[in-house]
C-alpha positions as CSV (number, residue, x, y, z in Angstrom):
1,X,111.0,114.1,93.8
2,X,108.5,116.6,92.3
3,X,104.8,115.9,91.5
4,X,105.5,115.3,87.8
5,X,107.9,112.4,88.7
6,X,104.9,110.2,89.4
7,X,104.2,110.3,85.7
8,X,107.5,108.4,85.1
9,X,107.1,106.0,82.2
10,X,110.3,104.1,81.3
11,X,111.3,104.0,77.7
12,X,111.8,100.2,77.8
13,X,108.2,99.8,79.0
14,X,106.8,102.0,76.2
15,X,108.9,99.9,73.7
16,X,107.6,96.7,75.3
17,X,104.0,97.8,75.0
18,X,104.5,98.6,71.3
19,X,106.2,95.2,70.6
20,X,103.4,93.4,72.3
21,X,100.9,95.1,70.0
22,X,103.1,94.1,67.0
23,X,102.9,90.4,68.0
24,X,99.2,90.1,68.5
25,X,98.5,88.8,65.0
26,X,100.5,85.7,65.8
27,X,98.7,85.0,69.0
28,X,95.7,82.7,69.6
29,X,95.2,83.1,73.3
30,X,95.9,86.2,75.5
31,X,96.5,85.9,79.2
32,X,96.7,89.0,81.5
33,X,98.0,88.5,85.0
34,X,96.7,90.7,87.8
35,X,97.8,91.1,91.5
36,X,95.2,89.8,93.9
37,X,95.9,92.7,96.3
38,X,94.9,95.3,93.6
39,X,92.9,93.4,90.9
40,X,91.6,96.7,89.4
41,X,94.7,98.9,89.7
42,X,97.0,96.2,88.4
43,X,95.1,95.8,85.1
44,X,97.5,97.2,82.5
45,X,94.8,97.6,79.9
46,X,97.1,96.1,77.3
47,X,94.4,94.0,75.8
48,X,91.6,96.6,75.9
49,X,89.6,97.0,72.7
50,X,91.1,93.8,71.2
51,X,88.5,91.7,69.4
52,X,88.6,88.2,68.0
53,X,91.0,86.9,70.6
54,X,90.4,84.6,73.5
55,X,91.4,86.5,76.7
56,X,92.0,84.9,80.1
57,X,92.5,87.0,83.2
58,X,94.7,85.4,85.9
59,X,94.5,86.8,89.5
60,X,97.8,85.8,91.0
61,X,99.2,86.1,94.5
62,X,96.0,84.9,96.2
63,X,98.2,83.6,99.0
64,X,98.8,87.2,100.0
65,X,95.2,88.0,100.8
66,X,92.5,86.8,103.2
67,X,89.9,84.4,102.1
68,X,87.2,87.0,102.7
69,X,88.8,89.4,100.2
70,X,89.2,86.6,97.7
71,X,85.4,86.1,97.9
72,X,85.0,89.8,97.2
73,X,87.2,89.5,94.1
74,X,85.3,86.5,92.8
75,X,82.1,88.4,93.3
76,X,83.5,91.4,91.4
77,X,84.5,89.2,88.5
78,X,81.4,87.0,88.6
79,X,80.2,88.2,85.3
80,X,83.4,87.1,83.5
81,X,83.9,83.3,83.2
82,X,87.4,83.7,81.9
83,X,89.1,84.5,85.2
84,X,91.4,82.2,87.2
85,X,92.5,82.7,90.8
86,X,95.8,81.2,91.8
87,X,99.1,81.4,93.7
88,X,102.0,80.7,91.4
89,X,104.4,80.8,94.4
90,X,102.5,78.0,96.2
91,X,101.6,76.2,93.0
92,X,98.0,76.6,93.9
93,X,95.4,76.0,91.1
94,X,98.2,76.1,88.5
95,X,96.6,73.2,86.5
96,X,93.5,75.4,85.9
97,X,95.3,77.8,83.7
98,X,96.9,75.1,81.6
99,X,93.6,73.3,81.3
100,X,91.9,76.5,80.2
101,X,94.5,77.0,77.5
102,X,94.2,73.5,76.3
103,X,90.4,73.7,76.2
104,X,90.5,76.9,74.1
105,X,93.2,75.5,71.8
106,X,91.2,72.4,71.0
107,X,88.8,74.4,68.8
108,X,91.8,75.8,66.8
109,X,93.6,72.5,66.4
110,X,90.5,70.5,65.5
111,X,89.5,73.1,62.8
112,X,92.9,73.0,61.2
113,X,93.1,69.2,61.3
114,X,90.1,69.0,59.0
115,X,92.3,70.6,56.3
116,X,95.2,68.2,56.8
117,X,97.3,70.3,59.2
118,X,99.1,68.2,61.9
119,X,101.0,69.1,65.1
120,X,99.4,72.6,65.2
121,X,101.1,74.9,67.6
122,X,98.9,77.2,69.8
123,X,100.5,80.6,70.5
124,X,99.8,82.1,73.9
125,X,100.9,85.5,75.1
126,X,101.2,86.2,78.9
127,X,101.3,89.9,79.8
128,X,100.7,92.2,82.7
129,X,102.3,94.8,84.8
130,X,105.8,94.3,86.2
131,X,106.3,91.9,89.1
132,X,102.8,90.4,89.0
133,X,104.2,86.9,88.5
134,X,104.1,86.3,84.8
135,X,107.4,84.5,84.5
136,X,106.7,82.4,87.7
137,X,103.4,81.2,86.2
138,X,105.1,80.2,82.9
139,X,107.8,78.3,84.9
140,X,105.2,76.3,86.7
141,X,103.0,75.4,83.8
142,X,105.8,74.7,81.4
143,X,108.1,72.9,83.9
144,X,111.0,75.2,83.0
145,X,113.1,76.2,85.9
146,X,115.7,78.5,84.4
147,X,113.6,81.4,83.2
148,X,114.8,84.7,84.5
149,X,112.7,85.9,87.4
150,X,113.3,88.2,90.4
151,X,111.3,90.1,93.0
152,X,111.8,93.5,91.4
153,X,110.1,95.4,88.5
154,X,111.7,95.1,85.1
155,X,113.7,91.9,85.2
156,X,112.1,90.5,82.0
157,X,113.2,93.1,79.5
158,X,112.7,91.2,76.2
159,X,110.1,88.9,74.8
160,X,111.0,85.2,75.1
161,X,109.2,82.1,73.7
162,X,108.8,78.9,75.8
163,X,107.6,75.8,74.0
164,X,106.2,72.6,75.5
165,X,103.7,70.0,74.1
166,X,101.9,71.9,71.3
167,X,102.0,75.2,73.1
168,X,104.3,78.2,72.6
169,X,104.1,80.8,75.3
170,X,105.4,84.3,74.9
171,X,106.7,85.8,78.2
172,X,106.6,89.6,77.9
173,X,108.2,92.5,79.8
174,X,105.9,94.2,82.3
175,X,103.8,97.0,81.0
176,X,102.2,100.0,82.7
177,X,99.6,102.5,81.6
178,X,101.0,104.9,79.0
179,X,99.7,107.7,81.2
180,X,98.6,107.3,84.9
181,X,95.6,109.6,85.5
182,X,95.8,109.1,89.3
183,X,98.9,109.6,91.4
184,X,97.3,107.6,94.2
185,X,97.2,104.5,91.9
186,X,100.9,104.9,91.2
187,X,101.6,104.9,95.0
188,X,99.4,101.8,95.4
189,X,101.4,100.0,92.7
190,X,104.6,101.1,94.2
191,X,103.6,99.5,97.6
192,X,103.1,96.3,95.6
193,X,106.5,96.6,94.0
194,X,104.9,96.9,90.6
195,X,106.2,100.5,90.1
196,X,109.7,100.9,91.5
197,X,109.1,102.5,95.0
198,X,112.7,103.7,95.1
199,X,112.0,106.2,92.3
200,X,109.2,107.8,94.3
201,X,110.6,107.3,97.8
202,X,109.6,104.6,100.2
203,X,108.6,107.1,102.9
204,X,106.4,109.1,100.5
205,X,104.6,106.0,99.3
206,X,104.2,104.5,102.7
207,X,102.9,107.8,104.2
208,X,100.1,107.8,101.6
209,X,99.3,104.1,102.4
210,X,99.4,104.7,106.1
211,X,97.1,107.8,106.0
212,X,94.6,105.8,104.0
213,X,94.4,102.8,106.3
214,X,91.3,102.1,108.3
215,X,91.6,102.0,112.0
216,X,91.3,98.2,111.9
217,X,94.1,98.0,109.3
218,X,96.3,100.3,111.5
219,X,95.7,97.9,114.4
220,X,96.8,95.0,112.3
221,X,100.1,96.6,111.2
222,X,100.8,98.0,114.7
223,X,100.3,94.6,116.2
224,X,102.8,93.1,113.8
225,X,105.5,95.5,115.2
226,X,104.3,95.2,118.8
227,X,103.2,98.8,118.9
228,X,100.6,99.4,121.6
229,X,99.4,102.8,120.5
230,X,97.5,102.5,117.2
231,X,95.8,105.9,116.7
232,X,99.1,107.8,116.1
233,X,100.5,110.1,113.4
234,X,102.7,108.7,110.7
235,X,106.0,110.2,112.0
236,X,105.3,108.8,115.5
237,X,104.5,105.4,113.9
238,X,107.9,105.4,112.2
239,X,109.6,106.3,115.4
240,X,107.9,103.4,117.2
241,X,109.0,100.9,114.5
242,X,112.5,102.2,114.8
243,X,112.4,101.6,118.6
244,X,111.1,98.1,118.1
245,X,113.4,97.0,115.2
246,X,116.5,99.2,115.7
247,X,116.3,100.4,112.1
248,X,117.3,104.0,111.6
249,X,116.2,106.4,108.9
250,X,112.7,106.9,107.6
251,X,113.5,105.5,104.1
252,X,114.9,102.3,105.7
253,X,112.0,101.9,108.1
254,X,109.5,102.3,105.3
255,X,111.4,99.9,103.1
256,X,111.2,97.3,105.9
257,X,107.4,97.7,106.0
258,X,107.3,97.2,102.2
259,X,109.3,94.0,102.5
260,X,107.1,92.7,105.3
261,X,103.9,93.5,103.4
262,X,105.1,91.8,100.2
263,X,106.0,88.7,102.2
264,X,102.4,88.4,103.3
265,X,102.6,89.8,106.9
266,X,99.5,91.9,106.5
267,X,97.1,89.9,104.4
268,X,94.1,91.9,105.7
269,X,95.5,95.0,104.0
270,X,94.7,95.4,100.3
271,X,95.1,98.2,97.8
272,X,91.8,98.0,96.0
273,X,88.7,98.2,98.2
274,X,86.0,96.5,96.3
275,X,83.6,96.9,99.2
276,X,83.4,100.6,99.8
277,X,81.5,100.0,103.1
278,X,84.7,98.7,104.6
279,X,85.5,100.5,107.8
């Protein structure tokens, strides 16, 4: 795959971004979901420059990071009170997002009730990059179990409304930046399964990740595969994993590491280093 391929921007995502913008006039509360392992890189920017709307940021997948990094994220976002930290998979802190929506919706419903409006519906849009957990969050807070969700980018292709109580939530397809300025960010997102890693190449992505690991992080990942030598080149590392697992072919080996990482095997390894002094 040539260098320009990292600028890949699927037509359905461009269309989704446009449709989201078209729906904004109907929405009262905006929610953007971020991945806790890359809280900066996973910000789609879809709500940038929007004024007059309540925006809540939800940092999901906190079960896939260490508590020490969670503290760093909270410090990073300390100036913004509208940030919620949760794990949709483990149903951790899910009530907080619903409580926040209800709190913000009270002002709207109380104002309209003065003019005789009853049963006012509050419209909420949940957006974010692919595979950050938008649909899973909606399933948990709405009690709906049959929404389409899968562990791969691009499963939700169309907007869908989910209604419960006096709330209507719009689940939206994942959106990416219209133009990535940094190929390194694309590779980070591919390692998180936000950008489809198969389009770039598992080996290409993982080589970038591996070469940017600190020595401590290499020790962690080598220990997981029972590799004694930790200060080794990328190709040797793949050979060692092959010896330990029996997996053949660099793409298959790298894919295995992807899978293990996204299951939470290496919680100490994150894609956005908020503390640049980390060694």
